[in-house]
C-alpha positions as a Markdown table, in Angstrom:
| # | Residue | x | y | z |
|---|---|---|---|---|
| 1 | Trp | -51.2 | -1.7 | -70.6 |
| 2 | Asn | -52.0 | 1.5 | -72.5 |
| 3 | Leu | -54.6 | 1.3 | -75.2 |
| 4 | Ala | -53.2 | 4.5 | -76.7 |
| 5 | His | -50.1 | 2.5 | -77.7 |
| 6 | Ile | -52.1 | 0.1 | -79.9 |
| 7 | Ala | -51.9 | 1.3 | -83.5 |
| 8 | Asp | -54.3 | -1.3 | -85.1 |
| 9 | Pro | -57.9 | -0.3 | -84.3 |
| 10 | Thr | -59.1 | -3.9 | -84.6 |
| 11 | Leu | -56.8 | -5.0 | -81.8 |
| 12 | Lys | -58.5 | -2.5 | -79.5 |
| 13 | Leu | -61.8 | -4.2 | -80.0 |
| 14 | Asn | -60.7 | -7.8 | -79.7 |
| 15 | Pro | -60.3 | -9.6 | -76.4 |
| 16 | Ile | -56.8 | -10.3 | -75.1 |
| 17 | Thr | -54.8 | -13.0 | -73.3 |
| 18 | Leu | -52.8 | -12.2 | -70.2 |
| 19 | Ser | -49.9 | -14.4 | -69.0 |
| 20 | Tyr | -47.1 | -14.2 | -66.4 |
| 21 | Trp | -43.6 | -15.6 | -66.4 |
| 22 | Asn | -43.0 | -17.9 | -63.4 |
| 23 | Gly | -39.3 | -18.2 | -63.9 |
| 24 | Ala | -39.5 | -21.3 | -66.2 |
| 25 | Ala | -42.5 | -20.8 | -68.5 |
| 26 | Trp | -45.4 | -18.4 | -69.4 |
| 27 | Val | -48.6 | -19.3 | -67.4 |
| 28 | Gln | -52.0 | -18.1 | -68.5 |
| 29 | Ile | -53.7 | -15.6 | -66.2 |
| 30 | Ala | -56.8 | -14.9 | -68.3 |
| 31 | Thr | -58.0 | -15.4 | -71.8 |
| 32 | Asn | -60.8 | -13.7 | -73.8 |
| 33 | Glu | -60.5 | -10.6 | -71.5 |
| 34 | Ala | -61.8 | -7.2 | -72.5 |
| 35 | Asn | -59.1 | -5.0 | -74.0 |
| 36 | Asp | -59.8 | -2.1 | -71.7 |
| 37 | Gly | -56.3 | -1.4 | -70.2 |
| 38 | Ser | -56.7 | -3.1 | -66.8 |
| 39 | Tyr | -57.2 | -6.4 | -65.1 |
| 40 | Ala | -57.6 | -7.4 | -61.4 |
| 41 | Trp | -55.2 | -10.3 | -60.9 |
| 42 | Leu | -55.1 | -12.6 | -57.9 |
| 43 | Val | -51.3 | -13.1 | -57.7 |
| 44 | Pro | -50.2 | -16.7 | -57.3 |
| 45 | Ser | -48.4 | -17.9 | -54.1 |
| 46 | Leu | -44.9 | -17.8 | -55.5 |
| 47 | Asn | -41.5 | -16.6 | -54.4 |
| 48 | Ile | -39.7 | -15.3 | -57.4 |
| 49 | Ser | -37.8 | -12.2 | -58.3 |
| 50 | Thr | -37.9 | -12.5 | -62.1 |
| 51 | Ala | -41.7 | -12.4 | -62.8 |
| 52 | Lys | -43.1 | -10.6 | -65.8 |
| 53 | Val | -46.5 | -10.1 | -67.3 |
| 54 | Lys | -47.4 | -10.5 | -71.0 |
| 55 | Val | -50.4 | -9.2 | -73.0 |
| 56 | Thr | -51.3 | -10.9 | -76.3 |
| 57 | Ala | -53.8 | -9.4 | -78.7 |
| 58 | Thr | -55.2 | -11.1 | -81.8 |
| 59 | Asp | -56.7 | -9.2 | -84.8 |
| 60 | Leu | -59.6 | -10.3 | -86.9 |
| 61 | Ala | -57.3 | -12.1 | -89.3 |
| 62 | Ala | -56.0 | -14.2 | -86.4 |
| 63 | Arg | -52.6 | -12.5 | -86.3 |
| 64 | Ser | -51.3 | -12.0 | -82.8 |
| 65 | Ser | -48.9 | -9.6 | -81.2 |
| 66 | Ser | -47.5 | -9.6 | -77.7 |
| 67 | Asp | -45.8 | -7.3 | -75.3 |
| 68 | Glu | -44.3 | -8.1 | -71.9 |
| 69 | Ser | -43.2 | -6.0 | -68.9 |
| 70 | Asp | -40.1 | -4.0 | -69.5 |
| 71 | Gly | -38.5 | -5.3 | -66.3 |
| 72 | Asn | -38.8 | -8.1 | -63.8 |
| 73 | Phe | -40.8 | -7.8 | -60.6 |
| 74 | Ala | -40.9 | -9.8 | -57.4 |
| 75 | Ile | -43.7 | -12.0 | -56.1 |
| 76 | Asp | -43.1 | -12.6 | -52.4 |
| 77 | Ser | -45.5 | -15.1 | -50.7 |
| 78 | Ser | -43.5 | -16.2 | -47.7 |
| 79 | Asp | -43.1 | -14.9 | -44.2 |
| 80 | Pro | -39.5 | -13.8 | -43.3 |
| 81 | Thr | -37.5 | -16.1 | -41.0 |
| 82 | Ile | -35.3 | -14.9 | -38.1 |
| 83 | Ala | -32.2 | -16.3 | -36.6 |
| 84 | Leu | -31.1 | -14.9 | -33.2 |
| 85 | Thr | -27.6 | -14.7 | -31.8 |
| 86 | Tyr | -26.3 | -13.5 | -28.5 |
| 87 | Ala | -23.0 | -11.9 | -27.5 |
| 88 | Pro | -21.8 | -13.2 | -25.2 |
| 89 | Asn | -23.1 | -16.6 | -26.0 |
| 90 | Arg | -23.4 | -17.9 | -22.4 |
| 91 | Pro | -25.6 | -17.4 | -19.3 |
| 92 | Val | -25.6 | -13.7 | -18.4 |
| 93 | Lys | -26.1 | -11.7 | -15.2 |
| 94 | Asp | -27.1 | -8.2 | -14.3 |
| 95 | Thr | -23.7 | -6.6 | -14.9 |
| 96 | Asp | -23.2 | -8.2 | -18.3 |
| 97 | Pro | -23.9 | -6.3 | -21.5 |
| 98 | Leu | -25.9 | -8.6 | -23.9 |
| 99 | Val | -26.2 | -7.8 | -27.6 |
| 100 | Ile | -29.0 | -9.6 | -29.3 |
| 101 | Thr | -28.8 | -9.8 | -33.1 |
| 102 | Ala | -31.8 | -10.7 | -35.3 |
| 103 | Thr | -30.9 | -11.8 | -38.8 |
| 104 | Phe | -33.9 | -11.8 | -41.1 |
| 105 | Ser | -34.2 | -13.8 | -44.4 |
| 106 | Glu | -35.1 | -10.6 | -46.2 |
| 107 | Ala | -35.4 | -6.8 | -45.7 |
| 108 | Met | -37.9 | -5.4 | -43.2 |
| 109 | Thr | -40.2 | -2.4 | -43.8 |
| 110 | Ser | -39.1 | -0.7 | -40.6 |
| 111 | Ala | -37.5 | -1.5 | -37.3 |
| 112 | Pro | -38.9 | -4.7 | -35.8 |
| 113 | Thr | -39.7 | -4.8 | -32.1 |
| 114 | Ile | -38.2 | -7.0 | -29.5 |
| 115 | Ala | -39.8 | -8.2 | -26.3 |
| 116 | Ile | -38.2 | -10.4 | -23.6 |
| 117 | Asn | -40.1 | -12.5 | -21.1 |
| 118 | Thr | -38.2 | -13.4 | -18.0 |
| 119 | Ser | -38.9 | -14.9 | -14.7 |
| 120 | Gly | -38.7 | -11.5 | -13.1 |
| 121 | Thr | -38.5 | -8.1 | -14.9 |
| 122 | Asp | -39.9 | -8.4 | -18.5 |
| 123 | Leu | -39.0 | -6.1 | -21.4 |
| 124 | Asp | -42.1 | -4.8 | -23.3 |
| 125 | Ala | -41.9 | -4.5 | -27.0 |
| 126 | Ile | -39.3 | -1.9 | -28.1 |
| 127 | Ala | -37.7 | -1.0 | -31.5 |
| 128 | Met | -34.4 | -2.6 | -32.5 |
| 129 | Ser | -31.7 | -0.7 | -34.4 |
| 130 | Gly | -30.0 | -1.5 | -37.7 |
| 131 | Gly | -31.5 | -2.8 | -40.9 |
| 132 | Pro | -32.7 | -3.6 | -43.4 |
| 133 | Ala | -32.2 | -7.4 | -42.7 |
| 134 | Ile | -29.9 | -7.4 | -39.6 |
| 135 | Trp | -31.1 | -5.7 | -36.5 |
| 136 | Thr | -29.6 | -5.5 | -33.0 |
| 137 | Phe | -30.6 | -4.6 | -29.4 |
| 138 | Asn | -28.4 | -3.9 | -26.4 |
| 139 | Tyr | -30.1 | -5.6 | -23.5 |
| 140 | Asp | -29.5 | -4.3 | -19.9 |
| 141 | Val | -29.9 | -7.6 | -18.0 |
| 142 | Pro | -32.1 | -6.8 | -15.0 |
| 143 | Ser | -31.0 | -7.9 | -11.5 |
| 144 | Gly | -34.5 | -9.0 | -10.6 |
| 145 | Ser | -34.6 | -11.8 | -13.3 |
| 146 | Asn | -33.3 | -15.3 | -13.3 |
| 147 | Asp | -33.6 | -18.5 | -15.4 |
| 148 | Leu | -34.6 | -18.9 | -19.0 |
| 149 | Ala | -35.6 | -15.7 | -21.0 |
| 150 | Thr | -37.7 | -15.9 | -24.1 |
| 151 | Val | -37.3 | -13.4 | -26.9 |
| 152 | Thr | -40.1 | -12.4 | -29.3 |
| 153 | Ile | -39.4 | -10.4 | -32.4 |
| 154 | Ser | -42.2 | -8.7 | -34.4 |
| 155 | Gly | -41.9 | -7.1 | -37.8 |
| 156 | Ala | -43.0 | -7.2 | -41.4 |
| 157 | Asp | -41.2 | -7.6 | -44.7 |
| 158 | Leu | -41.5 | -5.2 | -47.7 |
| 159 | Thr | -44.7 | -6.8 | -48.8 |
| 160 | Gly | -46.3 | -6.7 | -45.4 |
| 161 | His | -45.8 | -10.4 | -44.4 |
| 162 | Pro | -45.2 | -10.8 | -40.6 |
| 163 | Asn | -42.1 | -12.7 | -39.5 |
| 164 | Gln | -42.1 | -16.2 | -38.3 |
| 165 | Ala | -41.1 | -17.1 | -34.8 |
| 166 | Ala | -37.3 | -16.7 | -34.3 |
| 167 | Thr | -35.0 | -19.7 | -34.0 |
| 168 | Asn | -32.7 | -19.8 | -30.9 |
| 169 | Asn | -35.2 | -17.5 | -29.1 |
| 170 | Thr | -34.1 | -18.2 | -25.5 |
| 171 | Phe | -31.1 | -17.4 | -23.4 |
| 172 | Thr | -30.2 | -17.9 | -19.7 |
| 173 | Ile | -30.1 | -15.2 | -17.0 |
| 174 | Asp | -28.2 | -16.4 | -13.9 |
| 175 | Asn | -28.3 | -13.8 | -11.1 |
| 176 | Ile | -28.1 | -16.3 | -8.2 |
| 177 | Val | -24.8 | -16.0 | -6.4 |
| 178 | Pro | -23.4 | -19.5 | -5.7 |
| 179 | Ser | -23.3 | -20.5 | -2.1 |
| 180 | Val | -20.8 | -22.9 | -0.4 |
| 181 | Ala | -21.5 | -24.9 | 2.7 |
| 182 | Leu | -18.6 | -26.2 | 4.7 |
| 183 | Thr | -19.3 | -29.0 | 7.1 |
| 184 | Tyr | -17.0 | -30.6 | 9.7 |
| 185 | Asp | -17.1 | -32.7 | 12.7 |
| 186 | Leu | -15.9 | -31.1 | 16.0 |
| 187 | Asn | -15.5 | -34.4 | 17.6 |
| 188 | Arg | -13.0 | -35.7 | 15.2 |
| 189 | Pro | -9.3 | -35.1 | 15.5 |
| 190 | Val | -7.6 | -33.0 | 12.9 |
| 191 | Arg | -4.3 | -34.2 | 11.5 |
| 192 | Asn | -1.4 | -32.2 | 10.2 |
């Protein structure tokens, strides 16, 4: 708040009360605070996009006046979640193109990284493309890998919270060529 905007000089001298709107009611932040134009606030652990702050001043005659933020602001206390999808959605081999899509629950500050751990050739962390909440990576399935591959995504939302582990974070690489064994008995007659 700006003390220059307070016309009543007695209001400038009196302590104030600070409150915030939690989406349903005004909640007191501090009371009997110095009216000096600033307050260090430990923001509550909420997830809301309609928060506001209100300053209430009371003069010597016990008359009060309030002003609240001109617009809403967001309080984001949660880590973003990620759901992974794969195209094609089946076991893949070294000649298959695989598109991995990471859908985040909220926008990210910058491109998240993807790392893939396989039983063979791993992929070290590399940036994905897209944004702000949907990111993709075109994976060149290595011929030297086989079995279950685990995907790790790392990023942060607009408030700096790191993402949670992704759901559906594994896929199967199958680079083993099937073999067929034919057996027969040479001592047995063959019929037509």
